[in-house]
N, C-alpha and C positions, 0 to 999 in steps of 0.2 A: 945368629942375629936375631933379636927380640922383634916380633912383628908389631908395627906401629898400630895402635887402637884409634879407629876413626872417632872423631868427637861427635858428642851427642848433638843431634840436629832436632830443634824443637818443632820445625816447620812440618816434620814428617806425621801425618795423620793416621792414625790406627783406626780403621772402620771398626765402629761398635757392632756388636752382636744384635741382630734384629730379634732374635728369639723366635724366628719363624721356621718351623720345620717344612719339609717337603710338600706335606699336604696342605699346609697353610698357603704356600706358594701356589700350588695347583688351583686351590679354590680362587685365589685373587686373579688368576689368569683366566679362568672360567668366567668369573664376574665381569671381568673388563671385556671379554669378547663377547658377552651376552648384552652388555650395555651397548657397545659397539654395533653390534648387529642390530639390536633395537632402534637406535638413533638412524642407522642407515634405512633400515626398513620404513621408519616414519618418513624420512625424507623422500625416499621413491613414492610412497602414498600420497604425500603432498604434492609432489611433482606430478603424478598421473592423474590425481584430481584436479589440479589447475588445468592440465592439458583438457581433459574431458569437459570442465567447465567452459573453456574457450571454445570448444568445438561447439557445445551444445547452444551457447549464447550465439555463436556466429550464425549457427544453423537458423535459430530463431530471428534473428536480426535480418537474415537474408530474405526473409519472407514478411517482414514487417512493411514493404512497400504495397502489399496486396491489401487494397483498401477493404475495410470491413473484417479482415481476419483477426483472429485472436492475438497473432503476432503483432498486427498492426494497431490494435487498439491498446495492447500493453505499452508498446512503443510510444503513442501518442499520450498516454497517461504519463509516463515518466518524463515526457518532454514538458507536459503541463506542470509537473511538480518542479523541474529544473527552470521554466519560465525565461528561457533565453538569458539565464544568468542574472535577471533581476530579482529584488527582494519580493519574496511571497510567492504564493501559487498562482497560476493560471485558473481559476475556478470556472470560469467560463468554458475553458477547454475541457477541465474535468466533467463538468455537466454534460458536455457534448458527446464525450467518450461514453457515458453512463447512457445516453440516450441512444446511442448507437448499438449498444449491446442488446442482442435479440432475446435472450432469455436467461433464467438463472444458470442453466447448464453452460451456457456460452460464458457467462461471468466466471465460472470455475475454471474454464478454459482460459481466459484472460489472465487470472491469477497465477496458472501454471506456467504461461509463456512469460509474465513479468519475472516470476522467479528464477526463470531460465536466462533471461536477459541481464537482469539487475542483481541476481543472487540475494534478493531480499523479499520479505514478505509484503504483499501489496497493502493487506489490511493494516498491518503496522504503519506503512508509509502514509496510508489515507488517515489514520488517526493523528499522526503528526503533523500533516500538511494542512489539514482542514480543521476549521473551528467546528464546535459541537453542532451548531445549527446547520453548516454545510454538510457535515457528514450525516447528519440525519436526513438531509434532503436527498443525498445519494442513496442512502438505505431504502428510502420509500421510493425513489425512482425504480430500483431494483425490484422491490417488493411487488410493484405493479407489473411486472414482466411475467409471461408464462414459464411454466418449468421447463419445457422444451422449445427449441427454435422450430418455428412453423406452426406452434399452436395458437389457436385463437382464444383470447381471454375476454369474457364478457364483462361489461361495466355494471358491477353490482355493488352491494353496499359494502362490501368489503373492499373493492376498488375504490369507491368513493371515499372510504376512510383514509386510504394512502394519499389522495389529493388534499383531503382536508388537513392531513398532519404536514404535507409539505408547504402548504399555503400558512399555516400557523408558524411552522419554522422561520418561513420567510418574513412574516409581519414581526416576528420576535427576534429577528436578526441582531446579534451583537457584532458592532464593527470592531471594536477592540476592547478586549476585556469585558467591563460591564457597560460599555457605552453603547445605548440603544439605537438601532437603525433598521432600515427596510431593505430586503435583497430584492430589488425590484426585477431583476433578471430571471430569479426563481420563480417570482410571482408570475411573470409573463410566460415563462416556458410550461408551468402548470397549467395556466389557463388555456394555452394553445393546445395542449394534449387532450384537453376535456373534449369530448367528441361532439355533443349535442346539448341543447338546453335541457333536455330531461336528464341527462348526466349530471349537469350542473346542478339541478335541484337535489340529487342524491348528494351530492357533495355539500352543498347548504344544510341538507338535514344532517349529515354526519359532523360537520363542523360544529353545529348547535349542540349535538348530542355529546360530543367530546369535550367542548370547551365551554359550553354554557353561554356563549355569546354569538352574535351574528357574524357570520363571514363578511357580508356586506358592509356593516359597520366597520369591522376591522380593515377592510381594504379602503373604504373611503377615509377612515381617520388616517391611515399611513400614507396613502397616494396623494390624496389631496387633489386641487384642481390644476397643479403644475406638473404631474405626472401623466403617464399614459391613461387612457380612459379604459379601465377594465370592463366596464359596462358594455361599451360597445363591441369588444371582444367576444362577449357571451351572446350579445344580440346577433351577430353575424353568424352564429351556429345554427344548422339545421333543427 
């Protein structure tokens, strides 16, 4: 009896030849393992780095309640930038932090702690959070500080020039964009720090030399009779 022949089934798919030999397949497997290992290694690196960052940040944060420490100053500066969630930056608090930094060396420590806590560059944040005049004021506050904590810095012509620059920046303060204004708080702070009448005379000379105008005229013109009496502040000095 003749054997029946099965009908042709068009749904049967005959796999096409890939044209890959054993060497090609081996290389593909090696490449896949290499990529997989690299991705796994990168994931482990990111995970470990995140853990270390959290540990370092938490360690710095735990010391931020120590008043006057670099950790505390860095934390206060970030809080001034955040300004309790309100629009803008608490410039008065930023100024207060800069006044509390005892030296240029201490400022570097504050920058380091800020980096540990926030994972961002403090100078970059200062640049974005402050106006040009405000940034210039902080720069001059820092310039007046000694190199190392505990050092005493005499009030000389160089020191007087930093105060002249601070006063000029405050007098030429821009409120928004190109709208002129006066930063009265910055003026008051600068005048408070000038120790004596003799030191004030050095500031007056430096101001005239730097800007070609009298600081007295600039202060009188900007403050007028409705603001605080800056002359009384000078007269009260020894």
